[in-house]
C-alpha positions as CSV (number, residue, x, y, z in Angstrom):
1,M,75.8,-52.2,-27.9
2,N,77.1,-50.1,-25.1
3,C,75.6,-49.2,-21.7
4,A,73.6,-46.0,-21.7
5,D,75.3,-44.7,-18.5
6,C,78.9,-45.9,-18.4
7,A,79.3,-46.7,-22.1
8,S,80.7,-50.1,-21.3
9,K,80.2,-52.9,-23.8
10,L,77.1,-55.0,-23.1
11,P,77.1,-58.8,-23.7
12,E,75.1,-60.0,-26.7
13,A,71.5,-60.7,-26.0
14,K,70.4,-64.3,-26.2
15,G,67.2,-65.3,-27.9
16,N,64.6,-62.9,-29.3
17,G,64.1,-60.9,-26.1
18,R,64.5,-57.1,-25.8
19,P,68.1,-55.9,-25.9
20,R,69.7,-54.6,-22.7
21,K,70.1,-50.8,-22.2
22,Y,72.2,-50.8,-19.0
23,C,75.0,-53.0,-17.6
24,F,74.6,-55.0,-14.4
25,D,76.1,-52.2,-12.3
26,C,74.1,-49.3,-13.9
27,R,70.7,-51.0,-14.1
28,P,67.8,-49.2,-12.2
29,I,66.9,-50.7,-8.9
30,R,63.2,-51.2,-8.5
31,K,62.4,-52.0,-4.9
32,P,59.5,-50.9,-2.7
33,G,60.2,-47.5,-1.0
34,I,62.9,-46.5,-3.5
35,N,61.6,-44.0,-6.1
36,R,62.7,-44.2,-9.7
37,R,62.5,-40.4,-10.4
38,E,61.1,-37.2,-9.0
39,A,59.5,-34.2,-10.8
40,S,57.9,-30.8,-9.8
41,V,54.4,-30.7,-11.4
42,S,51.5,-28.2,-11.2
43,C,48.2,-29.8,-10.4
44,L,45.8,-29.5,-13.4
45,N,42.8,-28.9,-11.1
46,C,43.9,-26.6,-8.3
47,G,47.2,-25.3,-9.8
48,E,49.4,-26.0,-6.7
49,T,52.9,-27.3,-7.3
50,F,53.8,-30.7,-5.9
51,I,56.5,-33.3,-6.2
52,S,55.5,-36.3,-8.3
53,S,57.7,-39.4,-7.6
54,P,56.0,-42.5,-8.9
55,Q,57.7,-45.9,-8.6
56,R,56.3,-46.9,-12.0
57,G,54.0,-45.5,-14.7
58,P,53.6,-41.9,-15.9
59,I,54.1,-38.8,-13.7
60,S,51.0,-37.8,-11.8
61,K,49.0,-34.8,-13.1
62,Y,47.0,-34.1,-9.9
63,C,48.2,-33.5,-6.3
64,S,45.5,-35.7,-4.7
65,R,42.7,-38.1,-5.5
66,K,40.2,-35.3,-4.7
67,C,41.6,-33.1,-7.5
68,R,41.6,-36.0,-9.9
69,E,37.9,-36.8,-9.2
70,A,37.0,-33.1,-9.4
71,E,38.6,-32.8,-12.8
72,Y,36.9,-36.0,-14.0
73,H,33.4,-34.8,-13.0
74,A,34.0,-31.4,-14.5
75,S,34.8,-33.0,-17.8
76,L,31.4,-34.7,-17.7
77,R,29.5,-31.4,-17.3
78,V,27.8,-29.8,-20.3
79,P,29.3,-26.4,-21.1
80,P,27.3,-23.5,-19.8
81,R,25.1,-21.3,-22.0
82,P,23.0,-18.2,-21.3
83,C,19.5,-18.5,-19.8
84,A,16.8,-18.2,-22.5
85,Y,14.8,-15.8,-20.3
86,C,17.2,-13.7,-18.1
87,G,20.5,-14.3,-19.9
88,A,22.4,-15.5,-16.8
89,P,24.9,-18.4,-17.4
90,V,23.3,-21.8,-17.0
91,V,25.3,-24.7,-15.5
92,R,23.4,-27.5,-17.3
93,S,23.0,-30.9,-15.9
94,V,21.6,-32.0,-19.2
95,S,22.1,-30.6,-22.7
96,S,18.4,-29.7,-23.1
97,Q,18.3,-27.4,-20.1
98,R,17.4,-23.8,-21.2
99,Y,16.7,-21.9,-18.0
100,C,18.8,-21.1,-14.9
101,N,16.0,-21.8,-12.4
102,P,12.3,-22.8,-12.2
103,D,11.2,-19.1,-11.8
104,C,12.7,-18.2,-15.2
105,R,11.0,-21.3,-16.8
106,E,7.6,-20.3,-15.4
107,A,8.1,-16.6,-16.4
108,A,9.1,-17.6,-19.9
109,K,6.0,-19.8,-20.1
110,R,3.7,-17.0,-19.0
111,K,5.4,-14.6,-21.5
112,C,4.9,-17.1,-24.4
113,V,1.2,-17.5,-23.4
114,R,0.8,-13.7,-23.1
115,E,2.2,-13.2,-26.6
116,R,-0.2,-15.8,-28.0
117,V,-3.5,-14.7,-26.3
118,G,-2.8,-11.0,-25.9
119,D,-2.9,-8.4,-23.0
120,P,-5.8,-7.8,-20.5
121,Y,-8.6,-5.6,-21.9
122,P,-11.6,-3.8,-20.3
123,V,-15.2,-5.1,-20.8
124,D,-18.6,-3.8,-19.6
125,C,-20.7,-6.2,-17.5
126,H,-23.9,-7.1,-19.4
127,F,-25.9,-7.0,-16.2
128,C,-24.7,-4.1,-14.0
129,G,-22.7,-2.2,-16.6
130,T,-19.5,-2.1,-14.4
131,E,-16.3,-2.1,-16.3
132,F,-14.0,-5.0,-15.4
133,V,-10.7,-6.3,-16.8
134,V,-10.6,-9.6,-18.7
135,D,-7.3,-11.5,-18.6
136,P,-7.2,-14.0,-21.5
137,I,-4.8,-16.2,-19.6
138,K,-7.3,-16.8,-16.8
139,R,-10.2,-17.5,-19.1
140,H,-11.6,-21.1,-18.8
141,N,-12.8,-21.2,-22.4
142,Q,-12.6,-19.5,-25.7
143,Y,-15.6,-17.2,-25.1
144,E,-15.3,-13.7,-23.7
145,P,-16.9,-13.4,-20.3
146,K,-20.0,-11.1,-20.2
147,Y,-20.4,-10.6,-16.4
148,C,-18.1,-9.2,-13.8
149,S,-19.1,-11.7,-11.0
150,V,-21.0,-14.9,-10.4
151,R,-23.8,-12.8,-8.8
152,C,-24.4,-10.8,-12.1
153,C,-24.3,-14.0,-14.1
154,R,-27.0,-15.6,-11.9
155,Q,-29.1,-12.5,-11.8
156,S,-29.1,-12.2,-15.6
157,G,-30.7,-15.6,-16.0
158,R,-33.1,-15.2,-13.0
159,D,-36.0,-13.8,-15.0
160,Q,-35.6,-16.5,-17.7
161,R,-35.8,-19.2,-15.0
162,R,-38.8,-17.6,-13.5
163,A,-40.5,-17.5,-16.9
164,K,-39.8,-21.2,-17.4
165,V,-41.4,-22.0,-14.1
166,R,-44.5,-19.9,-14.8
167,E,-44.6,-21.4,-18.4
168,V,-44.8,-18.0,-20.1
169,R,-43.0,-16.8,-23.2
170,F,-39.4,-15.6,-22.8
171,E,-36.4,-14.6,-24.8
172,R,-32.9,-13.5,-24.0
173,I,-33.0,-9.8,-23.2
174,D,-30.1,-7.4,-23.1
175,R,-30.8,-4.9,-20.3
176,H,-28.7,-2.1,-21.9
177,V,-30.6,-2.4,-25.1
178,V,-33.8,-1.8,-23.2
179,F,-32.3,1.2,-21.3
180,E,-31.1,2.8,-24.6
181,R,-34.5,2.2,-26.2
182,D,-36.3,4.0,-23.3
183,G,-33.6,6.7,-23.2
184,Y,-32.8,6.0,-19.6
185,V,-36.2,7.4,-18.5
186,C,-38.1,5.6,-15.7
187,G,-41.3,4.0,-17.0
188,I,-42.9,4.2,-13.6
189,C,-42.3,7.7,-12.4
190,G,-41.2,9.3,-15.7
191,E,-38.0,10.8,-14.2
192,P,-34.6,10.3,-15.9
193,V,-32.3,7.6,-14.6
194,D,-28.6,8.4,-13.8
195,R,-26.4,6.2,-16.1
196,T,-23.4,6.5,-13.7
197,L,-25.2,4.9,-10.7
198,R,-24.7,1.2,-10.1
199,W,-26.6,-1.4,-8.1
200,P,-27.6,-1.3,-5.2
201,D,-28.1,2.5,-5.4
202,N,-31.8,3.3,-5.3
203,G,-31.5,5.6,-8.3
204,S,-29.7,3.0,-10.5
205,A,-31.3,1.6,-13.6
206,S,-33.2,-1.7,-13.3
207,L,-35.3,-3.9,-15.6
208,D,-39.0,-3.8,-14.8
209,H,-41.8,-6.0,-16.2
210,V,-44.9,-4.0,-17.1
211,V,-47.0,-7.1,-16.4
212,P,-45.1,-9.0,-13.7
213,I,-44.1,-12.6,-14.5
214,S,-45.9,-13.7,-11.3
215,R,-49.1,-12.3,-12.8
216,G,-48.8,-14.0,-16.2
217,G,-46.5,-11.5,-18.0
218,D,-44.0,-12.6,-20.6
219,H,-40.3,-12.1,-20.4
220,I,-40.0,-10.4,-23.8
221,Y,-38.9,-6.9,-25.0
222,D,-42.5,-5.7,-25.4
223,N,-43.1,-6.3,-21.7
224,V,-40.0,-4.8,-20.1
225,Q,-39.0,-1.2,-19.4
226,C,-36.3,0.9,-17.7
227,A,-37.1,1.9,-14.1
228,H,-35.4,3.2,-11.0
229,L,-34.4,0.4,-8.6
230,L,-36.5,2.0,-5.8
231,C,-39.5,2.5,-8.1
232,N,-39.2,-1.1,-9.2
233,L,-39.1,-2.4,-5.6
234,E,-42.1,-0.2,-4.6
235,K,-44.2,-1.4,-7.6
236,A,-43.4,-5.1,-6.7
237,A,-45.9,-7.4,-8.4
238,K,-48.6,-4.8,-9.1
239,L,-50.1,-4.1,-12.5
240,P,-49.9,-0.5,-14.0
241,Y,-53.5,0.4,-13.2
242,E,-53.2,-1.0,-9.6
243,K,-50.1,1.2,-9.1
244,A,-52.0,4.2,-10.4
245,S,-55.0,3.6,-8.2
């Protein structure tokens, strides 16, 4: 076997060791501070060209430790994909991430709920008749709200509570059914009632008890009538013949 550099004949190797490649004069010198080889390399992270001259091992692929660590952490990241709501690219920290930010996540949640429950729709209040909008997302239960405010809800059950206290007969009464039955004509003064007026206008429609509950009257359809609000307030707790006298 000959030397790889000078082609001189090498002595025969003794034993079972690895055969020599260089002669004594041509063998590489490995000492601290003396580089074995040099190479011009482009950094795989930043792309800058640098001189790699390791004393041992493979040629370096990165110009600095910072570039090596940056490339390592980049390899651990999950590849980006479009946001499920706005379509912007999402740099995911976990593979299950679907939205680019919390706002998109909440907007997608609201959109999903809106598609399931439907859009807002108008409803007439069962007490005052005012039209209000019901948003199914804000409903607290599965039943459709009947009243536009807490005040209307309380006022609608006021006469039933009074009837319970007085221990007289009562039933659930729909004001608008009574108004339609009487043709929106005041049962006290006999004048027509304007349908467009709303409480607390004096000319708005109100529910009057022919025999007041405080005088023993029942809270039933046969004992109620349509009346102007002002006429109802002036009548107060009087009976029909007392009002006439």
